[in-house]
N, C-alpha and C positions, 0 to 999 in steps of 0.2 A: 761715418769720420766722429769718432771720439772728439771730440773739441779741445782737450787739453792731448791726447795723441800728435796732432795735426799742429797746434802751435809750441807743441818741443821739441818739431817736428822745424817747424819756421824758425823757431828760435836756436837754432844748432846752426840751420845752412845761411843764416844773419851773419854770425858770426862769422861763418866761415868766409866768405865771401870779402866785409872790410870795405874799406870807400878809395880815396883819392884825392887828391887836385897834384896842380904842373906844377913842371920836370921837366931839362931837355931832354928828347930822345936818345933813349939807351944807356942812360945813367941810372943810379941807389933814387928810388922814392921813394922809399920808402920813408923821410921824414914829412914828403910832401902829402904822401897818401894821408900819416896818421893828424896831420892840420886841418886836410880837408875832413877826416875824421866826425874831427871837433868843432867845423865850417857846417858840419848841416848838422850834429846837436843845437845849434846858438838859431836855427833858421825856425822863427815861430809859428807859424804851420809849412806844414812837411806830407806830400799824397805820396806811399809810395803804393804801386800797382806789380805786385807776381804774377811770374811762370811761374809750375813748381812741380814733381814729383814727390808724392806722399804716401807714405805705405800703404795707401789708398787710390792710389793713382793719381792721375794728373789733377791739376787743377789751379784758379786761378783765386788770388785774394788780392784785396785793397783794402791798404793799412791810410785814414789819416791821423792828423796830430795836430791838435790844439798847442803846443810846449809850456806850460810842464808839467798838467796833467791831468790830458784829456786823448783819448784814441781812439774812434771808430778804427772795427776788424767787422769785413763778410772775403768770409772765405764759401766761396763756388767750389766743388766735386764737379770734372769736366766728365762723368760717367757713371756715375750714379750717385742721389742723393741729395739734398736740397741745401741750400745756402745756409748759413750761416753768420750771425750778424752779434757783434758783441758793442758793446759802451764801456769804457771805461774814463769816471769823473772822480780823479784825488784817487781814494782807498776802496770806492765799492766800484759793479760791475753786475754789467747785465747782459742777456745773452736771449734768444727769438734767436730757433730753430724751424720755427716755420707753423709755430700752435702758439704766436704770443710773447712776448718780455717776459724773460724773469730777473730776477734777483741771483746773484749767483749765484753757487755754494763759497764758501769762505774759499778752500781750497781753488776750484778756478778765480775765483777774483784775482788771490796771490799771483796766481801763474798772471794770469791779463796785465795784473798791477808791476810784477817784476821785466815780462816782456816789452811790455810800455818804458820802461826804466832805459835796458840794456838797448831795445833797438836806437830810445834819441841819446844816450849816455854811453857810447861808444868806448873800451878802453883801449886807454893807446899806443897801451903792449899787444897786445890781443888785434893789432891790425896785419901784423904781418913786411916780411921783407917784397916788394916791387922794382920791376923795374921801369922804366916811360919807351914806346911801342910807338915814338909822334900821332900826327894828328890822321884819325878816316872820318869819313864821310860815311855815315849811317842814319838813316830815315831820312834824308836832306838837311842835317846838322851835321856840323864838323867840331868833333869833338877827339880830345887829347884822350890818347891809348894807358893801362897799365895792366902791369902782367909779374899774377903775383911771384913768386919764387920760393918758393914754402919750399925747405928740403925735402925730397922725397921717406920714405920709408925702407926700412934697408929691402932689400928683395927679398924674395922665399926661395929653400933650397932648390939648383937645380937652374935658378932663373936669369936671364944675364943682365947685369944692369942701369944696359941701354935700351931694354925689354921694357923693364918695366916702368922707368920714365914714361917708354914712349905710353906708357898706356894709360897713364897717372891725367887727371881730368883739370884743364887749364881754365885759372880765375884770370878776369880781363874784369879790367872799371877802366870807368871814364868820365871823364871830367868837359862841361860844359868851359868854356875857356873863355867868353867872357863876361861869366856872373861869376868864376870860378869857384861852383860847389859842380857837385857825381850832380849825374845825369840820369848812370845805369850801373845794372853792376850784373858780373857772368857765370855760369862755371858748366861747361862742356866739355865730351871729349877732340880731341886730337883730330881737325879732318872733318869736325861737324857742330863749331860753333854756327850753321847757320840753323842747329836744333838746341840748344841746350836745357842742359836739365835743372837747368833752376838760371833765371832771372827776373830782374829788378829796373824799372822805371822811375827814376824822379822826379818828383815837381816841385814847386813852390806859391802856390796860390797868395795873391793876397789876404784870405782870409776863411777860415775854415769852422763852423760853428757848430760846438759837441755837447749838445746835452744829454739831461740826465730823460730815456722816455719817459713821457706821459698814462701811458694804456698802459702798464705793469702790471700783470694778472697776478693774483695771490693766491 
């Protein structure tokens, strides 16, 4: 799977999902969600573990950030292909597709840098609308849930509005009420949220060390 195609798919999904913050159940929580986005972007260290469906099939990705300008990304296809690891420090990037570390071409480096910037500094207006759905216990943790309220696109000719809405994917985001930080986000089909199309789990380590690779192949 090409790094450029995979990174583009991830960036598009990440923008579509959005993040969150707390509010009373079943209220308009759009402002709280936007505040949550800003709060996460201000954390010094952040780790994202993502399960997703790409153009090349299912994949898992781990991305670590040492803000403001360091990122390490490991993309692992679950069907075929080798893991691809990338490191960004400032405006420079390196990749390793199993054949050793190499300096990324300028266009790939630019793409990785932009992905890093957009992933950390989410735009307030891009978050969308959310309602609060209350507390849920997920993997043993009590989290506060939020459901996306984006307006669905117009119905196709001959399609009833309620049928189209029923087929729409659901966006869910969850906040840890103890820390006030996002814990996970999901995109899935109604009735199948146990097998989401896209899911990110967020943690905030005390430290993450990201340095340029030393064994770069020339």
